[in-house]
Phi, psi and omega in degrees: 000117181291127184249359179251111183276352191252003171246148170300147182308313174306313179292324179293317179297316174307311179306312186288321183292324184279309199246350185285131180238061185272138174287156174303319177296319172306312180297316176301318180299317177300314188285331172288324175298313183297320185281332182262340189221057188300325181280338180256354186302339182288352173290341184278136176291158173285159180298328179292327179288315177301320176294321178299315177296324178295326174297317176304315177301313180295310183295330177267002180055036187291141174238323176253121191233155172240142169221126176253107191101100182260320183054233180270007162099010177295316179294320172305312179302314181301314179292316183296328178290339180269343181290159170282176192298332187259011181283154174218155174230127167272114190249124185249124169209174181243358191248116170291327185295300187299314190283348176296314174302318176298321180299314181299318179286323175300325174294313177305321178286346183081017188240006184303320181289353179270340193251116174262103181276124178246114181264097183185166176302134188296327181299317179296318176300314182293324175294323181294319180300313178299317183294332181276000177092025183274357182306126176082021188244352180262150179260328184219143171218147177235124183252113179206074184219208183295130197291319180295348177262001187303319184295322180294320179301309180306307182300325182281316178300325178295318172297322184280343184280143171283162179299146189064008176288163179242147171244133169244124184244122183278158172067020187291342173274325179054060179055022177092001184288332181299337180271348185263106177307332184285346180270118187235008183289165192299318184291318178294319177299322180293318177290319182294323178293315182291321174302319175294320180297313180291326171313322184246019181276109186284000174281347187224164158256149189219149171215133178251121186241145180280064170247136184057233178264028182092124184231120172271127174258123179238127174255120181283128181290000000 
């Protein structure tokens, strides 16, 4: 399933045919998600974005990672495959149903021990990490969950991140709706507000890139 609406289909297919290095298990997970959850499958990132995140993990020498929003586990699987043997991910989600599929694929890929799944509201998990003294100890965070809570996730992830650590925030284009002033729904407004906030946030360096449905990359200064 094509996840980038901003590239012509032929160009996206070219990108995947030339540069994609997806494992057979990653492909199986994508396809099973599409088959069993056709209405929800758009919540899953595309393979090109998974590979892009793997490159970020390698470039930043990440070992401790956060994920807010797991769904069926493709993004966590991608990141876990890029981590060193001692790397870990704290993965936040509220759905036992969706993450049951994730657990199965993580185990098959041999990365289940790297992923600490927390079934609870992500704000609660992030606050618990902060209360336990984890501030400034994470290298990389990925935010891809309920949009009205993005600002809360961003602020907590920024506290948990070390200096020069990275945050990747998904769906910042929201299929182009953030650029349409006539779109006023809560998801669009939340994303539009956060995009503007991060654009002027002097605590970070920022780049918004046209990968998937738009990804904002943030480096903590």
